[in-house]
N, C-alpha and C positions, 0 to 999 in steps of 0.2 A: 504493500500500500504506500502510495506516494504523498497522500494528503497529510494534514496536521490536525491532531485531535487535542483540543483544549477543553478543560473542565474548570468549573468554579465552585468552590465549596465555602461553607460558613454557616454559623448558627442563624436561625431565622431572625431577621432584623438587621443583618450586617450590611445590607445595601447591595446585595448581589444583582438585583434586577437593573438598577441604575448602571452599574459597571458593565454588565453584559450588553446592555443597549449601546453603550459608548464603544465597547470593544468591537461589537458587530459593525458599527458604522465605520470605525477606524480601518478595519480590515477590508471592508468593501471599497472604501476610498482609496486604499492601496492597490486595488485591482484584483483582489482575490475573490474566488467564488466561495461565498460563505454560507454555511447551513447552520442555523441556530435551532436547537431542540432543548426541551426541558425534561426533567425527571421528577416524579413519574409522569409519563406522557410522551408526546412527540409523534405518535401515530394514532390512527383511529382506534385501534384495539387498546393501545397503551393508555389513551386518555380515558377510556371506559374503566380500565383498572384503577386509574388515578381517582376517579370519582368514588369508587368503592373504598379505597384506602383512606381518603380524607373526609368521607361523610361522617358528620358528628353523630349520626344515629347508630353508627357501628361501634359502639362503646365496648361491646362484648368480644371484639375481634382478638383472637389469640395472637400472641407476639410472633409465633412461628408462621401463622397464616399471613401476617403482615410482611414478614421477611420474604416469603415465597411470592406474594403478590408484587412486591417491588422487583424481585428477580424476574418474574414473568413479564412485567411491563418492560423491563430492561432488555430481555431477550428479543422481544418484538422490535424495539427501537434499534438495537444493534444490527439485527439482520435485515430489517426493512430500510433503514436510513443510514446509520453511521458507517458501516462497512462499505456499502455500495458507493457512498459519497467519498470516502477516503480513497477508494480504488480509482475514482475519477480525478483525484488530485485536489479535492475541495478542502477547505478549512472547516472543520466541524467544531462548533462551540456548544457545549452541553452544560446546562444548569443542573449541577449535581451528577454524581455517577456512583460507582461502587463504594467509594470512600464514605459516602453518606450512610449506606447500609451497614458498613462496618461499625461506625460510631453510634448510629441511632439504634439499630437492632442488635448488633453484636455486643456493644458495650453498654449503652444506656438501657436496653431491654434485657441485658444479661443472657443473651442466647449464646454468646461465645464468639470471639473473633474468628477462630478457625472454621467454625460451622458456617458462618456467614460468608467467609472467603470461598469455601468449597462450593456453596450454592451458587455464588455469583461467578465463579470461574467456569462452571458449567453453563450458566446463563449467557455469558459474554464470549465464550470460547477463549478466555484468557486475555481479552482486549484490555490494554492499559493506556491511559492518556499520555500524550507526549509531554504535557506540562499541566499542572493543576495550580490554580491560585486559591489560597485560603484567605478570606477576608476575616481578619482577627478582631473580634469584638467580644468583650467579656459577657457572660450570661446576664449579669445585672443590667448592663447597658442595652443588651439586645431585648430584654424583657420590657424595659422602659419604652423602647421604640415600638414594640409590638402593641403596647397599650393604646397607641394612637389609631390602630385599626379598628374598624367597627365590627367586622366579622372575622372570627378565627376558625380554622379548620380543626380536625380531630387532633392532629399532632401539636398544633400551635397552642392548644388548650392544656398541654401537659404542665405539671408543676415545675417550679424552679429547680428542684433536685434533679429532675430528668435532664434539664438543659445544662446543669453543671457537669453531669456525666458525659453528655455529648461533647462539651467543650474540652474536657480532659481527654476524651477519646481522640479528638482531632490532634491534640498536643502529642499524644502517643504516636499517632500516625506520622506526624511531622518528624519526630525523632527517628523513626524507622526509614522514612522515604524523603528525606530532606533534599535530595537531588531533583526529585520530580515536583514536590509540593513547595511552592514559593509563598511565603507568608507576607501579607500586606496588612499594615495597621489600618483598620477600618474606622478609626476615630479621626483620621485626617480628612481634609477637604475632598470633595468629589474629584476635583481636577488633579490633585496630588496622587490620589489612589490610581486614577486612570493612567497618569504618566508613569507611575511605578510599574504597572502592568505592561504598558507599551515598551518600556525600557528592557524589561526581562525578555520580551518576545524578540525585540530587535537584536539584542545581544546574543541570543541563543539560536535564532532561526533565520533572520532576515539580513 
């Protein structure tokens, strides 16, 4: 595959949506064929699975069910969109990927990192992003930002203890995969964060 696979991670409220939009525009302005997808979702089937995962009425959902639903959505996205686009030489930007499942289900849900890794290795065929940006924002600050939202989905309604585990899980991943995962201070201005992301990309790939 000759394309470039970029993912962005971070706790809810870290500002991923804004930075993904800016990155998408930047790469298109540079002349790249850019495909932007989100997780869970990104295909007709995956979006239907997303609705099940995030539906606030599904409070009784077992954690392992949740993990398999994320993996199922991801399988469809990888095979229907990501791999075909990478083979065509496109730049694929994905809002979350396997890292999210490792920290949210593997660590915060206590299913076990290796269990979630195995599930997702099967789901993705072992696909790994070329580079991942982690927008670093403490759980307390992230929760404060989320309070401004009128509606929260099933995961966004979790308690602060859950998000503390998520944050620590990301920190663990960064220690293990610092070459791939680039940490960006999410308390900086929108412009500074975007420039940091662009600098990493230009130094490594362009």
